[in-house]
N, C-alpha and C positions, 0 to 999 in steps of 0.2 A: 584189780584193787577197787573197792567201792569207797567213794568219798561221802557216803550218805550222812555220816556224822557231822559233816561241815555244811550240810544243806538244809538245815531246819529253819532258817530265817523266814522263808516265805510263809510258812504255816502259822508262825507265832508272833509275827511282827506286823504292825500297821504300815502298809506301803507308803502312806503319806509322810511318814516320819523318817524314812530311810532311803530317800532318793539318791543322795550323794554317796552314801555307803554302797548302794547297789552298783552305781556307775564305777566307783573305785575298784570294787571287787572284779568287775568285768574288764577293767583296764589291765589286769594282770601285772606284768612287769612294770607298767607305767602307773600303777595305782599305789595307794598308801599301804597296801599289805605286802609289799615286795619282800621284806625280811621273812615274813611267815611263809610266803610262796617259795623262797629259796630253801628254807629249812625243810618244808614239806617235800619238795622235789628231791633234795639230797637224801632224805630218809627213804623215799620210795625207791630211788635208784640203788641205795646201798642195802637196805633191809628187805624190801618186798621183792625187788627184781621181777616185776610183773611182765607177763606177755601182753596183757591188756589192762587198761585203766578205765573203770566205769564211773562216769560222772552222773550222780543221781538226779540231777536236773540242770537245765541250761544256765541257771544263775551262777553256777560254778565254773563256767567255761573260760573265765579270765585266767584260770590256772592251766588251761589246755596247752597253749603254745610252749610254755617253759617245760612242763612235765613231758610232753611228747619229745621235745628236743633233748632233754636230759636222759630219758629212759629208752627212747626208741620204741616204746610200747604202742600197740594198737590202741586207739582211743574210741570210746563208746559213750554216747550221751542218751540218757533216758529222758523223754519229754513227759512232764507230769502236771501240766496246768500252769506253766509259767506265764502264759498270756494274761491271765486274770491279774496276777501280781504286777506284771510290767505295765499293764494298762492303767492300773490304779496309782502309779507313780505320778507326782506332779511334774509339769514341764519346767525346765528343759530336760530333766532327768529321764522322763519317759522316752523321748525320742533318742537320746543318747544311749540309753540302755538297750533299746531295740536294735539300734544300728550295730552295737557291739555284739549282741547275741547273734545277729544275722552273719556278721563277719566270722565269728568263731564257728558257728554251725556249718558253714561252708567248708571248713577244714577238718571236721570230725570224720573219722573213718566210718562210723556206723551210728545212725540215729534210730532210736526205737520208741514208738508211740504205744500207748496202752489200748488204743481202739482205732478202728478205721476212720471214725469221725474225726478224731484228734489229729491223725496223720494228715488228713486232707486239709484241716484247718491250719496246721503249722506249716505245711508245705506252702500254702499261700502267704502266711505271715512271715516266713523266713525267706521267701523267694527262691525255693528249691523245687526241683522236679519231684513229683509224688513218689517215684521209684527210689528216691534217696532216703525215704523214711519208711522203715519196716514196722510191722504191727505184731506185738505180742500182748495178748490180753493178760492183764494182771491175774495173779493167784493170791489167795488169802491163806492165812494160818488157821486151819480148822480145829486146832486144839481147843477143847471146851465145847465145841458144837456137836460132838459125837453123841450117840445115843438117840433114842426115839424122841421126836418132837411132837407136841400137840399142835397141829397146824390149822390155824384159823377157826377154831371151834370154841368160843367162849363158854357155850353151854356145857361143854365136857368138863369144865373145871368150876362151874357154878359162880361165874362173875359177870359183871356187865360187859357188853361188847367194847373193845378197846382199839382205838386208832392210835398209831404211833409215828413219831418223827424222830430220826436220830441222824444228825449231821451237825456241821457248824451252825450255831444259832445266829444266822445273819440273813440279810435280804437276798443275797445271791442264791442261797439254798431254798428260798421261797417260804420261809417259816411264816411270814405274815400272810402269804397266800393261803397256807393251810389253816391258819387261825381263822381267817375270814370264812373259809369253806366250812370249817367246823361250826362256826356261829350260824352260818346259813342252814346247815343240816339240823341243828337244834331248833332253829326257828320254824323249819318246815314240819317238824313234829313226827317224822317217820322213825327216828331213832332217839326217843326221849331220854334213854339211859346211857347213851354213848359217852364214853370217857376218852380223853385225849392225853397221851403221855408224850412229853417233849424232852428229848435228851440230846447230848452232844457237847462239843467244845464251845465254851462261852468266853470270848476275849473281853478284856476290860472296856474296850471302846464300843462294844455292842451291848453293854449292860443296860444303859438307859433305853436303848431301842427295845430290848426284850421287856423291860419294865413297862414300856408303852403298850406292848401287846397284852400284858397282864391287865392293864387298865381297860383296854378294849374288851377283854373277856369279862371283866368285872361289870362293865356297863351293860353287857349282854346277859348278865346274871347266869353265867356258866363257869366262872372261874373255879368254883368248888369242885367241878368235875375234871379239872385240868391239873396235871402235876408236871413239875419241871425237874430235870435231873442233869444238871450241868457237870461237866468235867469228871465223869465217873471212871472207875477202874475198868479194865478189860473184862473181868469176871462180872462186874455189875452191868456192863454193856450187854453181855451175852444173856444174862437173866432178863434184862429189859426187853431185848428183841424177842425172846422166847415167850414173853408175856403178852405179845400183841396178836390181834386177830388180823389186822391189815396195817400195812406200812406205806407211808407216802412222804416223799420229799419233792415238792413241785418246784424244783430248781429252775432258775431263770438264766443262769450263767452258762458258759461254755464248758459243760462238765466233760472232762477228758475220759473219765472212767466211772467212778462211783463205787468205792470199796464198800460204803455203807449199804448200797443196794444189794450187793452180793452177800454181805453178812446177814442182812435181813432175810434173804431168800434161803440161805443155808440154815438159818434159825427156824425156818418153817413158816415165815410170815409172807403171805402173798402181797405183792407190791402194786401200787397204783401210781403211775408216773406219767409226765408229759411226753409227748412224741417229739423229743429233741435230743441233740447231742448223742452221747454214748448210750443213753437209756434204751434206744431201739435195739442195739446190739445185745445188751445184757438181758433184756426180756426175751429177745428172739432166741438167744442161745439157751437160756434156762427154761423158758416157758412158765416162769414163776410169777406172772402178773399180767396186768392189763395196762394199756396206754390210752390216754385221752388227748384230744387236740390241744397242742401247746398254747398256753395263754388264755384258755377258756375256763374260767372259774366255775361256771354253771356245769360244764362237762365234767369237771373234777368232782363237784358235789354229786352229780347223778351217777358217776362211776363208783364212787364210794358207797352211796346208798344201795346201788344194785348189788355190789359185792357183799355188803353186810346182809342183804336180804336173801342171798343165795349161799346157804351153808355148804351144800355139795360142791359148788364151784370153788369156794374158799378152800375146802379140804383138798380138792384135786390140784389147784394151783400150788398150794402149800407143799403137798407131798411130791408132786412132779417136779416143781422148781427146786426143791431141796435136793432131790436125788441127782438131777442133772447138774446143778451147781457144784455139789460135792465132787462129782466126777470131773467136771471141766475146769472149774476155777480153783485149781489146787496150786500150791506153791511149787510142787515138784514139776508139774506140766509147764508152768510159766518159766521156771528156771532152765529146764531142759531146752525149751524153744529158744530162749535167749542165748544160752551157751552155743547151741547149734548155729545160730546166726553169727555170733562172734567168731566162731571157728571158720566159717565160710567167707567172712568179709576180708 
């Protein structure tokens, strides 16, 4: 049984505003959601009768003890980037929440991380042996990505070269880093017609910050060549990704996986990413991009310029990466690996 529908809080809520609520949820039977927890457990026991209950992220583990006791089911928790949310909580809620997550995680039958990087990180943060956390690289829904893709060749469709960013529009994803790199590239003069397309989720608390980036672009006299595409539909996202020559999200946070990276590669856009977190695994598996030294903006600028100047390399990375990513990063493969792990645990 998957409780994903109950776990959307972390992606759409400002952590600074929900510290008490997070702690209460993690307290389970001792929190303010006791009635809802009892109703949920009773429904699972009577209607679902599961062999295993899958918690879609560790923020839901407050329900673990009661559900396990009531159903006797095997319990599984997917680790999906909780550290960033928990670290952003104000004290004392941050420490309280981490302590509760650690306590619950030690009782779960199976923990699954989306990358080797994140498994190692959460092993340390949760105080658990590394062998307690298994790795299943995520898969994506490739519907809409089928068919031939024009990979990294703007000249083939008679348009200016296009650099793209698609992720949450926030500092953790390095949007300001890419904006500054783009301004540097335009100032250097090697790509005078380069356009920048920025897409992804934009939360209300980041709107002023994004507006400040527009001001920065305006002062550099390049805003006219930059377009913003916030909160688009899935079909619009696919069209966005397939319109790019090169994709880059210079994230500075602890990226546990990076669905947006895989989607860009599957869309045929070669990626330029920092050597950090799960990016090394995604690029290593797919062969669909290049890495630059983490935190080095000049290295990012030079990597982008070199890739735009090398059309055969863009074509090779786009084609090769797309093929390998379609084969490996499938929902079917990820689901089967997860099921096999659950059955063995």
